C-alpha positions in Angstrom: -59.8 -46.7 -3.5 -59.8 -49.8 -2.3 -60.9 -51.0 1.4 -58.2 -52.6 3.4 -59.2 -56.2 4.7 -58.4 -57.2 8.0 -56.6 -60.1 6.6 -53.9 -57.5 4.8 -53.8 -55.8 8.3 -53.0 -59.5 9.7 -50.2 -60.1 7.0 -48.5 -56.5 7.9 -48.5 -57.4 11.3 -46.9 -60.5 11.0 -44.2 -59.1 8.8 -43.7 -56.4 11.5 -43.2 -59.4 14.1 -41.1 -61.0 11.9 -38.6 -57.7 11.3 -39.2 -56.5 15.1 -38.8 -60.1 16.7 -40.6 -59.5 20.1 -39.5 -61.1 23.0 -42.3 -63.6 22.9 -43.6 -66.4 21.2 -46.3 -65.6 19.0 -49.1 -66.8 16.6 -51.9 -66.0 14.7 -55.0 -67.7 15.3 -57.0 -68.7 11.8 -60.5 -68.2 13.3 -62.1 -66.4 10.8 -63.3 -69.4 8.7 -66.7 -70.2 7.8 -67.6 -73.7 7.6 -70.8 -75.8 7.6 -72.9 -76.2 10.9 -71.5 -79.7 10.9 -68.2 -79.0 10.4 -68.4 -76.1 13.1 -69.8 -78.7 15.3 -66.8 -80.8 14.8 -64.4 -78.4 15.2 -66.0 -77.1 18.3 -65.9 -80.5 19.8 -62.2 -80.4 19.5 -61.4 -77.0 20.9 -62.2 -74.2 18.5 -63.4 -71.6 20.7 -65.3 -68.4 19.0 -64.0 -64.9 19.3 -60.1 -65.9 20.3 -58.0 -62.9 19.4 -56.3 -63.0 16.4 -52.6 -62.9 17.6 -51.2 -64.4 21.2 -47.9 -63.7 22.6 -46.9 -65.9 25.0 -43.4 -65.1 27.3 -42.2 -66.0 30.8 -44.3 -62.7 31.9 -47.6 -64.2 31.1 -49.8 -64.3 28.0 -51.3 -61.3 25.7 -53.9 -61.2 23.0 -54.7 -58.6 20.1 -57.6 -58.5 17.9 -56.9 -56.9 14.9 -59.8 -54.7 13.4 -59.7 -52.4 10.3 -61.1 -48.8 10.9 -64.7 -49.0 10.7 -64.9 -52.7 11.9 -65.7 -53.5 15.3 -65.7 -56.9 17.7 -68.1 -59.5 17.6 -70.3 -60.4 20.8 -67.9 -63.3 20.8 -65.0 -61.5 20.6 -66.2 -59.1 23.6 -66.9 -62.2 25.5 -63.3 -63.8 24.8 -61.9 -60.2 25.8 -64.1 -60.4 28.9 -62.3 -63.7 29.9 -59.2 -62.3 29.4 -59.5 -59.5 32.1 -61.2 -62.2 34.2 -57.9 -64.1 34.0 -55.3 -61.1 34.1 -54.5 -61.7 30.2 -53.6 -58.5 28.6 -55.8 -57.7 25.7 -55.6 -54.9 23.1 -57.7 -54.0 20.4 -55.4 -52.6 17.2 -56.5 -50.9 14.2 -53.0 -50.6 12.5 -49.2 -52.2 13.0 -48.3 -48.7 15.1 -50.6 -50.0 17.9 -49.5 -53.1 17.6 -46.1 -51.8 18.4 -47.5 -49.9 21.1 -49.1 -52.6 22.6 -46.1 -54.9 22.6 -43.8 -51.8 24.2 -46.8 -51.5 26.9 -46.2 -55.3 27.5 -42.3 -54.9 27.5 -41.9 -57.5 24.7 -40.4 -54.7 22.5 -38.1 -51.7 23.5 -38.9 -48.1 22.3 -36.4 -48.2 19.8 -38.5 -51.3 18.0 -38.5 -50.2 14.4 -41.4 -48.5 13.1 -43.5 -49.5 9.8 
């Protein structure tokens, strides 16, 4: 059996968001890139922040973040630091391992209703 990749989970989450239409603006942050030290310095000088969550949700009620992890994978130190920064600013943050966990987070944050479709 092939191991699931986080990129596959991210695509499934994005497909679900397109279907369920949460009451928020949302976007994926492509922060998982590997690059040369020179290019990383260039990107950081222009605002790249290591550890930023995979999906950001913006609504009139505020901001929420979701970090995606497949089973067996865990947050990096920079992701844990970003989570702490969110907490310190009152920003909701969840680590989700499935589309269903994303759905539950969005329901908890009142960006989806309980009747939102399941995948």
